[in-house]
DOKOL-51223 format. One line per field, with one value per residue: residue in one letter; x, z, y of N, C-alpha, C in turn. Coordinates in steps of 0.1 Angstrom, whole numbers. Layout:
REM DOKOL-51223
type: A;...
npx: X;...
npz: Z;...
npy: Y;...
capx: X;...
capz: Z;...
capy: Y;...
cpx: X;...
cpz: Z;...
cpy: Y;...
//
This chain:
REM DOKOL-51223
type: M;K;T;L;L;L;A;A;L;L;S;A;S;V;S;N;A;A;L;Y;E;A;D;K;A;H;S;E;I;G;F;K;V;K;H;L;M;V;S;K;V;K;G;K;F;K;E;F;D;F;S;Y;Q;F;D;E;K;S;G;I;K;G;I;K;F;K;A;K;S;A;S;I;D;T;G;N;P;K;R;D;E;H;L;R;N;Q;D;F;F;D;V;K;K;K;G;N;E;E;I;T;F;E;S;L;E;T;E;K;K;G;D;K;Y;L;I;K;G;K;L;T;L;K;G;I;T;K;D;V;E;F;L;A;E;C;A;E;N;T;D;P;W;N;N;L;K;M;G;C;E;L;E;G;K;I;N;R;E;D;F;N;L;G;W;N;K;P;L;T;K;G;G;L;L;L;G;K;E;V;F;L;D;I;A;T;E;A;Q;I;K;K
npx: -336;-324;-306;-293;-282;-265;-244;-234;-221;-197;-188;-179;-165;-143;-128;-119;-95;-58;-41;-20;10;30;66;92;118;118;101;87;71;66;73;72;79;76;100;115;110;122;126;123;123;126;112;101;81;94;85;57;28;14;-9;-23;-52;-54;-66;-66;-85;-102;-77;-57;-66;-86;-67;-44;-35;-7;13;37;34;55;80;86;110;139;160;174;178;175;152;134;124;108;86;78;64;36;35;35;31;22;26;26;3;-30;-47;-27;-10;-8;-10;-33;-46;-72;-88;-115;-123;-119;-101;-93;-73;-67;-32;-34;-37;-66;-71;-93;-100;-99;-80;-65;-56;-39;-66;-82;-99;-102;-109;-89;-67;-48;-30;-11;8;12;26;38;55;79;103;139;138;114;91;64;55;50;45;36;36;25;11;-1;-16;-18;-36;-14;-24;-50;-54;-48;-19;-5;19;38;61;69;86;118;116;92;63;64;75;70;53;20;14;21;30;28;46;47;61;62;65;52;46;25;1;8
npz: -141;-148;-132;-138;-156;-152;-138;-160;-175;-162;-148;-178;-185;-164;-170;-198;-188;-182;-161;-141;-124;-95;-101;-79;-72;-86;-72;-40;-2;11;41;61;90;114;137;173;164;150;130;102;95;80;63;53;41;32;23;7;-16;-50;-70;-99;-121;-155;-183;-213;-222;-190;-174;-143;-123;-94;-75;-56;-24;-4;28;45;78;100;82;86;81;92;89;109;134;162;168;144;158;181;170;156;183;207;212;188;158;167;156;163;168;159;130;126;107;82;61;43;15;-4;-29;-38;-57;-79;-96;-122;-118;-136;-147;-131;-106;-81;-54;-38;-9;12;38;60;88;115;119;123;97;73;55;34;11;-15;-36;-73;-93;-133;-148;-183;-206;-227;-222;-230;-242;-249;-240;-225;-198;-166;-145;-111;-87;-55;-32;6;33;68;103;127;148;142;139;158;168;186;206;225;236;262;255;269;262;256;232;212;211;190;155;151;122;95;65;38;14;-20;-44;-72;-99;-127;-145;-172;-162;-171
npy: -57;-37;-37;-65;-57;-34;-49;-63;-53;-34;-62;-69;-52;-49;-76;-69;-58;-61;-80;-65;-83;-76;-69;-78;-76;-48;-33;-18;-19;13;25;63;74;105;107;118;146;158;143;119;83;57;27;-7;-32;-66;-88;-94;-91;-75;-61;-50;-35;-27;-12;8;21;30;33;29;5;-16;-22;-41;-53;-68;-71;-91;-89;-94;-91;-66;-43;-21;-15;-13;-43;-43;-20;-32;-59;-42;-32;-55;-65;-62;-37;-25;-41;-64;-95;-120;-130;-143;-133;-108;-112;-103;-73;-57;-46;-31;-15;-1;23;45;72;93;116;144;139;122;91;86;71;54;30;4;-3;-28;-36;-55;-63;-45;-24;4;31;41;66;70;88;84;81;71;50;35;16;-1;-25;-36;-63;-61;-72;-56;-30;-13;10;25;49;56;74;80;84;75;73;60;53;51;21;14;8;26;28;47;74;101;133;151;178;183;170;141;110;94;104;109;103;84;80;62;48;40;16;7;-19;-32;-60;-82;-100;-140
capx: -332;-312;-296;-280;-274;-251;-236;-228;-214;-192;-175;-170;-155;-131;-122;-110;-84;-45;-37;-3;15;42;82;94;133;118;89;87;62;75;68;80;72;81;109;118;102;130;136;118;126;122;110;98;83;107;73;50;23;8;-14;-34;-59;-55;-68;-65;-99;-106;-66;-55;-78;-82;-55;-49;-15;-7;26;35;36;68;90;93;127;135;175;172;171;165;139;120;118;103;82;73;57;23;36;29;19;19;28;22;-10;-35;-51;-18;0;-9;-18;-43;-53;-82;-95;-130;-128;-104;-106;-83;-74;-56;-19;-27;-50;-66;-75;-97;-100;-97;-67;-70;-40;-41;-78;-87;-100;-102;-108;-76;-68;-39;-24;-8;10;14;33;40;70;87;122;149;131;103;77;53;60;37;50;29;40;13;12;-7;-7;-28;-35;-13;-39;-64;-50;-42;0;-5;25;46;70;69;106;116;113;79;60;66;93;64;47;8;10;27;34;28;53;43;67;59;75;49;40;11;3;10
capz: -152;-143;-121;-142;-168;-151;-137;-173;-185;-148;-155;-191;-183;-158;-185;-206;-183;-181;-142;-144;-112;-91;-101;-65;-74;-90;-64;-27;0;23;50;65;102;125;151;178;163;138;115;98;97;70;66;41;43;26;14;-3;-34;-52;-81;-106;-129;-166;-200;-216;-217;-176;-170;-133;-118;-90;-70;-44;-19;8;32;57;89;104;70;84;82;91;89;131;143;180;163;140;169;191;160;162;192;214;211;175;151;174;142;166;172;145;121;128;99;69;61;32;13;-17;-40;-42;-69;-83;-106;-126;-115;-147;-153;-114;-103;-67;-59;-26;-11;24;43;75;97;132;122;118;82;78;40;31;-3;-22;-49;-79;-109;-138;-171;-193;-209;-231;-220;-239;-245;-259;-231;-217;-183;-162;-130;-104;-69;-44;-19;9;48;78;116;137;162;142;138;175;171;197;216;222;247;260;247;277;256;247;223;216;206;176;151;151;110;89;52;30;-1;-22;-57;-81;-117;-127;-160;-170;-153;-179
capy: -58;-26;-43;-73;-50;-29;-60;-76;-43;-31;-74;-62;-37;-56;-84;-66;-47;-71;-80;-67;-82;-66;-76;-74;-69;-34;-28;-17;-12;16;40;72;81;115;106;128;157;159;136;107;71;49;16;-9;-55;-74;-100;-88;-87;-65;-66;-39;-40;-20;-14;19;31;37;30;19;2;-33;-25;-52;-56;-72;-75;-98;-76;-98;-90;-50;-36;-3;-12;-21;-55;-41;-17;-40;-64;-39;-34;-71;-66;-60;-25;-18;-52;-79;-104;-137;-133;-148;-121;-96;-110;-93;-56;-57;-33;-37;-6;5;35;49;84;100;135;151;128;113;88;90;54;50;13;-5;-9;-36;-36;-56;-68;-35;-17;15;40;54;69;70;93;75;81;56;51;22;16;-15;-31;-40;-73;-64;-69;-38;-32;-8;18;34;55;59;79;85;83;68;75;46;53;48;8;5;14;37;34;65;83;117;139;156;189;187;165;128;102;91;112;96;101;73;84;53;54;22;22;-11;-23;-43;-66;-87;-118;-147
cpx: -322;-299;-285;-276;-261;-241;-229;-217;-198;-184;-170;-153;-137;-120;-115;-98;-73;-45;-21;0;30;58;87;107;128;106;96;74;69;68;82;71;81;93;115;112;116;136;122;124;114;124;103;90;89;96;61;46;12;3;-26;-40;-57;-60;-70;-72;-99;-89;-68;-69;-84;-71;-56;-34;-14;7;24;45;52;79;94;103;128;152;179;172;166;151;131;117;106;86;69;62;45;25;28;21;17;19;25;13;-19;-47;-45;-8;5;-12;-23;-44;-61;-86;-106;-135;-118;-108;-95;-82;-58;-43;-23;-39;-50;-78;-86;-104;-101;-85;-71;-52;-48;-57;-81;-90;-108;-103;-95;-77;-53;-34;-21;-7;19;20;39;53;74;101;125;144;116;92;74;58;49;48;43;39;25;22;3;-6;-24;-23;-30;-21;-51;-64;-43;-25;2;8;38;54;68;82;106;112;102;75;66;75;85;57;31;7;21;24;37;34;57;54;65;60;68;47;30;11;5;8
cpz: -152;-144;-127;-155;-169;-143;-145;-176;-178;-153;-169;-188;-173;-164;-193;-200;-180;-170;-149;-122;-111;-98;-92;-65;-81;-79;-46;-23;12;31;58;84;112;138;159;178;156;124;109;95;85;75;53;49;28;18;10;-14;-38;-70;-81;-120;-142;-178;-198;-219;-206;-175;-154;-129;-106;-83;-54;-38;-7;14;41;70;94;89;74;85;80;92;101;138;154;176;158;150;176;181;157;172;195;211;203;169;155;161;146;164;158;144;123;116;91;71;49;29;-7;-20;-41;-49;-70;-97;-111;-124;-124;-150;-137;-117;-85;-67;-41;-21;10;28;58;80;109;127;119;99;83;58;39;15;-6;-38;-58;-89;-116;-149;-171;-204;-220;-227;-229;-250;-247;-248;-218;-200;-176;-142;-124;-92;-64;-35;-6;23;56;91;122;145;156;139;155;176;175;203;214;237;246;257;261;274;250;231;224;204;189;171;152;135;107;74;44;14;-9;-40;-66;-99;-114;-144;-161;-169;-169;-169
cpy: -51;-34;-52;-65;-44;-39;-66;-67;-41;-48;-73;-59;-41;-69;-82;-61;-63;-67;-79;-71;-72;-74;-69;-75;-54;-27;-23;-8;-3;23;52;76;95;104;117;143;165;159;127;94;64;38;8;-32;-53;-81;-94;-91;-79;-68;-52;-45;-26;-19;2;34;38;38;22;16;-16;-29;-33;-50;-58;-78;-83;-91;-80;-98;-72;-53;-21;-3;-6;-29;-50;-34;-23;-51;-59;-42;-46;-74;-66;-45;-22;-36;-63;-94;-115;-136;-131;-134;-107;-99;-108;-86;-60;-43;-37;-20;-4;14;41;56;89;116;139;139;120;103;94;75;57;37;15;-11;-17;-37;-41;-56;-54;-27;-6;20;45;57;72;74;84;81;72;58;32;28;2;-18;-35;-58;-73;-60;-56;-43;-17;0;29;35;57;60;82;83;80;75;64;45;49;29;4;4;22;38;41;67;93;118;144;178;195;174;148;118;100;100;99;96;90;77;73;57;38;25;6;-10;-30;-47;-74;-97;-129;-156
//
């Protein structure tokens, strides 16, 4: 009976939350990785979906996103082709076509949220955390908009993205850590 009551309460709290979907013209799923041990190279995924639920009592929850691996864009076509091949994303292999994330737990931390969930990349699923800052406002046409910025990091070797080259002065061509930077502007799904 307790389990049934808990399930009913959870389902009621989710059903009261509004579903927001990203406005792709004002959103981006981006990343940065250390290059040559001297700078960071940035990139993004051009094809993606992003949604979350929000209610005024409990705030942000139910975050989901997916990105098409082949849509990776670092501003350098030759590098992008290398990232698409077997050394990295291996986008032609079945199961590697998308990168997905689904939140399992959201905790309010002051004016931010700690979001814990599962990230799947190249068929490998790992626990990841994002720190998110969200705000809402009404646009000039009286549409309610939400904006969220999520920051997190992963070890790319955990997802079988371990290709690298040694440098003559020591160190490696690419850093192990990939910094994820996701910015979304969203509106209630109609």
